[in-house]
Structure formats: C-alpha cells, structure tokens
C-alpha positions in Angstrom: 11.0 -19.2 -5.2 9.7 -22.7 -3.9 6.5 -21.3 -2.3 3.4 -23.5 -2.6 0.4 -21.3 -3.5 -3.1 -22.1 -3.6 -5.5 -20.6 -6.2 -9.4 -20.1 -5.5 -11.8 -19.0 -8.1 -14.9 -17.1 -6.3 -18.0 -15.9 -7.8 -18.9 -12.2 -7.3 -19.6 -11.3 -3.7 -18.7 -15.0 -2.6 -16.6 -15.3 0.5 -14.9 -18.5 1.8 -12.6 -19.3 4.8 -9.5 -21.3 4.1 -7.7 -22.9 7.0 -4.5 -24.6 6.6 -3.3 -27.2 9.2 0.2 -28.7 9.1 3.2 -30.1 11.1 6.8 -29.3 10.4 10.1 -30.8 11.9 12.9 -28.4 12.2 16.7 -29.1 11.6 19.6 -27.0 12.1 23.1 -27.4 10.2 26.1 -25.3 11.1 28.2 -24.0 8.3 32.1 -23.2 8.2 32.4 -20.0 6.0 35.8 -21.0 5.2 34.7 -24.0 3.1 32.3 -21.9 1.0 32.3 -21.8 -2.8 33.5 -19.3 -5.3 31.3 -16.5 -7.0 32.1 -18.0 -10.4 30.7 -21.3 -9.4 27.2 -20.1 -8.8 24.9 -20.7 -11.9 24.1 -17.8 -14.2 20.5 -18.5 -13.8 20.7 -17.9 -10.0 22.7 -14.8 -10.4 20.3 -13.4 -12.9 17.1 -14.1 -10.8 18.5 -13.2 -7.4 20.9 -10.1 -7.9 18.5 -7.6 -9.5 16.8 -4.5 -8.4 13.5 -4.8 -6.6 11.4 -2.4 -4.6 13.3 -2.0 -1.3 16.2 -3.6 -2.6 18.1 -0.8 -4.6 21.0 -2.9 -5.8 21.9 -0.5 -8.7 22.0 2.8 -6.6 25.3 4.3 -6.3 25.4 4.3 -2.5 24.5 0.5 -2.4 27.3 -0.2 -5.1 29.8 1.9 -3.3 29.2 0.4 0.0 29.1 -3.1 -1.4 32.6 -2.4 -3.4 34.1 -1.4 0.0 32.8 -4.5 1.8 33.7 -7.1 -0.9 36.9 -8.8 -0.5 38.1 -10.6 -3.8 40.5 -12.9 -1.7 37.4 -14.5 0.0 34.7 -17.0 -1.0 30.9 -16.4 -1.3 30.2 -17.2 2.4 33.0 -15.3 3.7 31.9 -12.2 1.6 28.3 -12.7 3.0 29.6 -12.8 6.5 31.4 -9.5 5.8 27.9 -8.0 4.8 26.3 -9.6 7.8 28.8 -8.2 10.2 28.3 -4.6 8.5 24.6 -4.6 9.0 24.9 -6.0 12.5 27.4 -3.4 13.5 25.7 -0.4 11.8 22.0 -0.7 12.0 20.3 -0.6 15.4 17.0 -2.2 16.2 14.0 0.3 16.9 12.3 -1.4 19.8 9.4 1.2 19.5 8.2 -0.7 16.3 6.8 -3.4 18.4 4.4 -0.9 20.0 3.0 0.3 16.5 -0.2 -0.8 15.0 1.7 -1.3 11.7 5.2 -1.3 10.7 6.2 0.7 7.6 8.9 -0.9 5.5 11.7 1.5 4.5 13.8 -0.5 2.4 17.6 -0.7 2.0 18.5 2.8 0.7 16.5 4.7 3.4 18.0 2.4 6.2 21.4 3.8 5.3 20.3 7.4 5.5 22.5 9.3 8.1 19.4 10.1 10.3 18.0 6.5 10.2 20.4 3.7 10.7 17.7 2.1 12.7 15.0 -0.3 11.5 13.0 -3.5 12.3 13.6 -6.9 11.0 12.7 -5.9 7.5 15.4 -3.2 7.2 18.0 -5.6 8.5 17.0 -8.1 6.0 16.5 -5.5 3.1 20.0 -4.0 3.6 21.6 -7.4 3.8 19.9 -8.6 0.4 20.8 -5.4 -1.3 24.4 -5.5 -0.4 25.0 -9.2 -1.2 23.2 -8.8 -4.5 25.4 -5.9 -5.3 28.4 -8.1 -4.8 26.8 -10.8 -7.0 25.8 -13.2 -4.3 22.1 -14.3 -5.0 20.0 -13.6 -1.9 16.1 -13.4 -0.9 13.9 -12.7 2.1 12.3 -15.2 4.3 9.0 -14.3 6.1 7.6 -16.4 8.9 7.3 -17.4 12.5 10.2 -17.2 14.9 9.8 -18.4 18.6 11.2 -15.7 21.0 11.0 -15.7 24.7 12.7 -12.5 25.3 11.4 -9.8 22.8 14.0 -7.2 24.1 16.8 -9.7 22.7 15.1 -11.6 19.9 12.4 -9.4 18.8 9.5 -9.8 16.3 8.2 -7.0 14.4 6.1 -7.3 11.4 2.7 -6.3 12.8 -0.6 -7.2 10.8 -2.6 -4.9 12.9 -4.3 -8.1 14.7 -1.8 -9.4 17.1 -0.1 -11.7 14.5 3.6 -10.6 14.8 5.7 -12.1 12.1 9.4 -12.1 11.5 11.8 -11.5 8.5 15.2 -12.7 7.9 17.4 -13.2 4.7 19.3 -16.1 3.0 22.0 -16.1 0.5 23.3 -18.8 -2.0 26.4 -20.6 -1.8 27.3 -23.2 -4.4 28.8 -25.4 -1.7 26.0 -25.1 1.0 23.1 -24.1 -1.2 20.6 -21.6 0.5 21.9 -20.4 3.8 19.5 -18.5 6.1 20.9 -15.9 8.5 19.3 -13.6 11.1 21.2 -10.1 11.2 18.3 -8.7 13.2 18.7 -11.2 16.1 22.5 -11.1 15.7 22.4 -7.4 16.4 20.1 -7.5 19.3 21.2 -10.6 21.1 25.0 -10.7 20.3 24.7 -14.3 19.2 26.2 -15.8 16.2 23.1 -16.1 13.7 25.3 -16.5 10.6 27.2 -19.8 10.7 24.1 -21.6 12.4 20.4 -20.4 12.6 18.6 -21.9 15.4 15.6 -24.2 15.1 13.3 -21.3 16.2 12.8 -20.1 12.6 9.8 -21.3 10.5 9.3 -20.0 7.1 6.0 -19.1 5.7 6.9 -17.5 2.4 10.0 -16.8 0.4 10.4 -13.4 -1.4 13.2 -13.5 -4.0 11.8 -12.8 -7.5 9.6 -10.2 -6.1 10.2 -8.2 -2.9 6.5 -8.0 -2.1 4.9 -11.2 -3.0 3.9 -13.7 -2.0 2.1 -12.4 1.2 3.0 -14.4 4.4 0.2 -16.2 6.5 -1.8 -13.8 8.3 -1.8 -11.2 5.5 -5.1 -12.6 4.0 -8.1 -11.5 6.0 -11.5 -9.9 6.0 -10.9 -7.4 8.8 -8.1 -6.4 11.5 -9.5 -8.2 14.3 -8.4 -11.6 15.7 -5.1 -13.6 15.2 -5.0 -15.8 12.1 -1.7 -17.4 12.9 -1.2 -20.0 15.6 2.0 -21.9 16.2 2.4 -24.4 18.9 5.3 -27.1 19.7 4.3 -30.7 19.8 4.6 -32.3 23.0 5.2 -35.8 21.4 6.7 -35.8 18.1 6.4 -39.5 17.8 2.7 -39.0 17.2 3.4 -37.1 13.8 4.4 -39.1 10.8 7.1 -37.5 8.5 7.8 -40.7 6.4 7.9 -40.5 2.7 5.6 -43.2 0.9 6.1 -43.4 -2.8 4.7 -45.7 -5.5 5.7 -46.2 -9.1 3.3 -47.8 -11.8 4.5 -48.6 -15.1 2.1 -47.1 -17.9 1.8 -47.6 -21.7 3.2 -44.7 -23.7 2.5 -43.6 -27.3 5.6 -41.6 -27.3 7.6 -43.2 -30.1 10.6 -41.0 -29.5 10.9 -42.1 -25.8 10.4 -45.9 -26.9 13.1 -45.6 -29.5 15.5 -44.0 -26.7 14.9 -47.3 -24.6 12.7 -45.3 -22.0 9.5 -46.5 -20.2 6.8 -44.4 -18.8 6.0 -44.6 -15.1 3.6 -42.7 -13.0 5.3 -41.6 -9.7 2.8 -41.1 -6.9 3.4 -39.5 -3.5 1.0 -41.1 -1.1 2.7 -39.9 2.0 2.3 -36.4 3.9 5.5 -34.8 3.1 6.6 -33.0 0.0 9.3 -34.8 -2.3 11.9 -33.0 -4.4 14.0 -33.5 -7.6 12.1 -36.3 -9.1 14.5 -38.6 -11.2 17.1 -35.8 -11.2 14.8 -33.1 -12.4 13.6 -30.1 -10.5 10.1 -31.5 -10.2 8.5 -31.0 -6.6 5.8 -33.7 -5.9 3.2 -32.6 -3.3 1.5 -35.0 -1.0 -1.1 -37.1 -2.7 -0.1 -36.0 -6.3 1.4 -37.8 -9.1 4.0 -37.1 -12.0 4.9 -38.8 -15.1 8.6 -39.7 -15.9 10.5 -41.6 -18.6 13.0 -44.0 -17.1 15.7 -46.0 -19.1 14.6 -49.7 -19.3 17.9 -50.6 -17.7 17.3 -48.8 -14.6 15.8 -50.6 -11.7 14.9 -47.6 -9.5 13.8 -44.0 -9.7 15.3 -41.4 -7.5 14.0 -38.5 -5.5 14.9 -36.3 -2.4 12.9 -36.6 0.7 11.8 -33.7 2.8 15.2 -33.5 4.6 17.0 -33.3 1.1 18.4 -36.8 1.3 18.6 -38.9 -2.0 16.4 -41.8 -1.9 15.8 -44.7 -4.3 12.4 -46.3 -5.1 12.8 -49.8 -6.7 10.7 -50.3 -9.8 
C-alpha cells in the first residue's frame, strides 16, 4: 500500500526503543468530480487488489451489495459515484461523541454500522462504510490512519483511542483514473457541514495506509510496552525555510556483465538518493528510492537523462 516499514530482529527478552523524527510539507489539491474518469479506465490490478472483502469491509454481503446498487449511477463517472457514496454516509451515519470519552474505541465495521439500532459511529465506521460501498460499486478504496489537527473536537473530532492519550483519526481514499488516489473525510463532513470531498484540508497527515489488509500495518502509537504516556507528537514548524525538502540525486555509470542488456544497447547506472526526501517511479518504473539508498537501472545509450518523480509527484530529469 506504499507504507514504509522497518523490521527489527531481537534476541529473546531483548527490548529496544525506536524513535522516528521527521518533517512533512502538506499540500492540498481540489478536484472537480465532473472531470473524473470512467470505471472501465481503472486497471484490473487495482480493482482486484482494492475492491475485495476484508474484515470490517463486508463488500460481498447482500445488504452492502443492494445498497451500493441503489446508490450507483451508471451515467456518472468514478468520482461522481464516489461522491454519491460520500453523501450517503454523511447523511445517514451520525457521529457518536461519547467515543472520545472512552478508554478504547471498539471498531464495528461497515455492516454493523448499517444496523437499524446503530447508524452511529466514530471515524472508523464512517471510513469502513465508505470503503465497503465504493468497493461494492467497483471503485478501489482504502483507509488512511494518521493525525488530523483539530481546534474544535465537537466539529472535527478525533476518535481512535490507544489508551494513552494518543488520539488518532481515520479517513478513506478512493481511486479515480484521472486524479489518482483521492482522500476524503466523511466524518468531518458530517460533523462540520464542510465539503471534505472535493478538497481535503492540509490538517490531515497519514501515518499508515490500509488497503490490502484492513487491520495492518498499525499506525504510529500502536507499538508500545505499556499504556502510559503519549508516543505521538506532532508540531507545526514556525519557520519552514529551516527545513530542506530538496531532492538530490546522483547517477554513476557502472560496468555490467549482463550481455542481454548490452546487446539491447543499454548501460547500467547506479542511481543514489543523497537527499532527505523519497523519490518515486525511477526511470518510469514503480521503484521507490528512500533517502540515502541506491538502485541499479539500465538506460539506453542514446538517453541523456534518467527520470524520476519528486516528493510532490512532479516528473524530474537527471542528466547523465
């Protein structure tokens, strides 16, 4: 799902503390649902991966299927149908403000949220229902867990309690072949009356993406030795000019023993990311290049540059 995970090997009874410090720059883009793409334009791989059943996302249940059928409009595009689902969830599910007072929030899932005696929930229920209904229509969707800055908990509430004071938030995103992944927040849309479909504010910061598995990976703050003490701290920079977000990339030509690549007229290059930001789609592939790491690529001898996408998704060229 695009998460960056760290793996630690421990000896029996060994215990380690892991601290991650970083900076992020937030951007907001507004979409026009009328300009969205068609369902038929979504790749079969995405549909296969992100429209299936998972725990809490009961896509194949008769009730979810029938409701999705009632919502779906074949004359509308992907984003317009996703907005129909969003509008349904916002209008029919009501936020339970008592959950903020609880020591732990029990996740109900989409089907339980639709029960006549329920129709209330926390951010997870809003997200689970949106994901299940969009998936039932055939629109790839997944869940985002993270931090959302809120000055007014009664209007923009946070509700995933980790028993230690770390209050996190959950919101969904869907895939449109024109816009890519689009994050929306039906919870805040319901409680505030603000449009959180066409433009998500820059108060939302993602810790983990759950799509292939509705329960994993765990968000920041979930790994702990006990239930005491906050483990997630987010602060806003007072002077963003002190934080560098520049991408710095180097390319070194290397000798290759790959006869097949040589016959094709390709040369081997080691591409090294010496900056502090993540780079994407190296030379048109789906390879992600983490800070201070390298990757080997084969480039035609006639090419004078290698391409990649920077942390903002802009296509860049590195001269060879």
